[in-house]
C-alpha positions in Angstrom: 280.7 -9.2 -89.1 282.6 -11.2 -91.7 280.2 -14.1 -91.3 277.2 -11.8 -91.9 278.9 -10.4 -95.0 279.6 -13.9 -96.3 276.0 -14.9 -95.8 274.6 -11.8 -97.5 276.9 -11.9 -100.5 275.4 -15.0 -102.2 271.9 -13.6 -101.7 272.8 -10.3 -103.3 274.5 -12.1 -106.2 271.4 -14.2 -106.7 269.1 -11.2 -107.0 271.5 -9.2 -109.2 270.1 -10.6 -112.5 266.6 -9.5 -111.4 267.2 -6.2 -109.7 270.0 -4.6 -111.9 268.3 -4.8 -115.3 264.9 -3.8 -114.0 266.3 -0.8 -112.2 268.5 0.1 -115.1 265.5 0.3 -117.4 263.5 2.2 -114.8 266.4 4.8 -114.4 266.7 5.0 -118.2 263.0 5.8 -118.5 263.2 8.4 -115.7 266.4 10.1 -116.8 266.8 9.6 -120.6 263.5 8.7 -122.3 262.1 12.2 -122.4 265.6 13.6 -123.2 265.9 11.6 -126.3 262.2 12.0 -127.4 262.4 15.8 -127.0 265.6 15.8 -129.0 263.9 13.7 -131.7 260.9 16.0 -131.8 263.2 18.9 -132.6 264.3 17.1 -135.7 260.9 16.3 -137.2 259.6 18.1 -140.2 256.0 19.1 -140.7 253.1 16.7 -140.9 252.4 13.1 -140.1 255.5 12.0 -142.1 257.8 14.6 -140.7 260.5 12.1 -140.1 260.9 11.6 -143.8 261.6 15.3 -144.3 263.7 16.3 -141.2 263.7 19.9 -140.1 266.6 22.2 -140.9 267.4 22.0 -137.1 268.0 18.3 -137.5 270.8 19.0 -140.0 272.2 21.8 -137.8 272.4 19.4 -134.8 273.8 16.3 -136.6 276.0 17.9 -139.3 276.7 21.4 -138.0 279.8 22.2 -140.1 278.5 20.7 -143.3 275.2 22.5 -142.9 277.0 25.8 -142.3 279.1 25.2 -145.3 276.0 25.0 -147.5 274.7 28.3 -146.2 272.1 26.5 -144.2 270.4 25.1 -147.3 269.3 21.6 -146.8 268.9 21.1 -150.6 272.7 21.3 -150.9 273.2 18.2 -148.7 273.0 14.8 -150.2 271.2 11.5 -149.7 273.9 10.4 -147.2 273.1 13.4 -144.9 269.4 12.8 -145.3 269.8 9.1 -144.4 271.9 9.7 -141.4 269.6 12.5 -140.1 266.4 10.4 -140.7 267.8 7.2 -139.2 269.2 9.2 -136.2 265.9 10.8 -135.6 264.0 7.5 -135.8 266.6 6.0 -133.4 265.9 8.6 -130.8 262.3 7.4 -130.7 262.6 3.7 -131.3 265.6 2.6 -129.3 264.6 4.3 -126.0 261.0 2.9 -126.4 262.3 -0.6 -126.9 264.6 -0.3 -123.9 261.8 0.9 -121.6 259.5 -1.9 -122.9 262.2 -4.5 -122.5 261.9 -5.6 -126.2 265.1 -6.6 -128.1 266.8 -5.0 -125.1 270.4 -6.1 -125.6 270.4 -5.0 -129.2 268.6 -1.8 -128.4 271.1 -1.0 -125.6 274.0 -1.6 -128.0 272.3 0.7 -130.5 272.0 3.4 -127.8 275.6 3.0 -126.8 276.6 3.6 -130.4 274.2 6.5 -130.7 275.6 8.1 -127.5 279.1 7.7 -128.9 278.2 9.4 -132.2 276.3 12.1 -130.3 279.3 12.8 -128.1 281.7 13.0 -131.0 279.3 15.3 -132.8 279.1 17.5 -129.7 282.9 17.6 -129.4 283.9 18.0 -133.1 280.8 19.6 -134.6 279.6 21.9 -131.8 282.9 22.5 -129.9 281.9 21.0 -126.6 284.8 20.2 -124.3 285.6 16.6 -123.6 287.1 17.5 -120.2 288.3 14.7 -118.1 287.4 12.2 -115.4 288.5 12.4 -111.8 287.9 16.1 -111.4 285.8 18.0 -108.9 282.9 18.7 -111.4 280.6 15.7 -111.6 278.2 17.2 -114.2 280.5 17.6 -117.1 278.3 16.7 -120.1 280.6 14.6 -122.2 283.0 12.6 -120.0 281.0 12.2 -116.8 277.3 12.1 -117.6 277.6 10.0 -120.7 279.8 7.5 -119.0 276.9 6.9 -116.5 274.5 6.6 -119.4 276.6 3.9 -121.0 277.1 2.1 -117.7 273.4 1.7 -117.3 273.1 0.5 -120.9 276.0 -2.0 -120.4 274.0 -3.6 -117.6 271.3 -4.3 -120.1 273.7 -5.6 -122.7 275.2 -8.1 -120.3 272.2 -8.9 -118.1 269.3 -8.5 -120.5 266.0 -6.8 -119.7 265.2 -8.6 -116.5 261.9 -10.3 -115.4 259.5 -7.4 -116.1 260.0 -7.2 -119.8 258.6 -8.1 -123.2 261.7 -10.1 -123.8 260.9 -12.4 -120.9 257.2 -12.6 -121.8 258.0 -13.6 -125.4 260.7 -16.0 -124.3 258.4 -17.7 -121.8 255.6 -17.9 -124.4 257.8 -19.8 -126.9 
């Protein structure tokens, strides 16, 4: 049995750089692409350039306490708030798309990790979500458990790249 294991291990290692990033992007597309796009859609204002004038819901999601302090009046918030909400909204569309396409994958995955960290902190401190803890019987806790899995998949992309079925590979081979 040990001999079989020793023969299989190098083969598994050899295919890891191909299989892990490809599956990581596929799982990301299946689990998180629609989640982030739907979230981004709730933040868009009216019209073709709705991303430039985010909805009031965008401010409520990203700056809940500051938005409440203004009496839910977006005109009372400054350029900083607008810039953060606009860039966050665009990030919810652009970064997941780049990851699924496998374009600028390492950088996009790092951006998504940062986005998820900020999202989690906003959920905890802005919306009162509970951090809870790891190593408990409830595997679906939103902050600690699920987001750790999201970040794990993204870390595979940071360290391994996009894999063979990606625009990163296509462009690298074309150069």
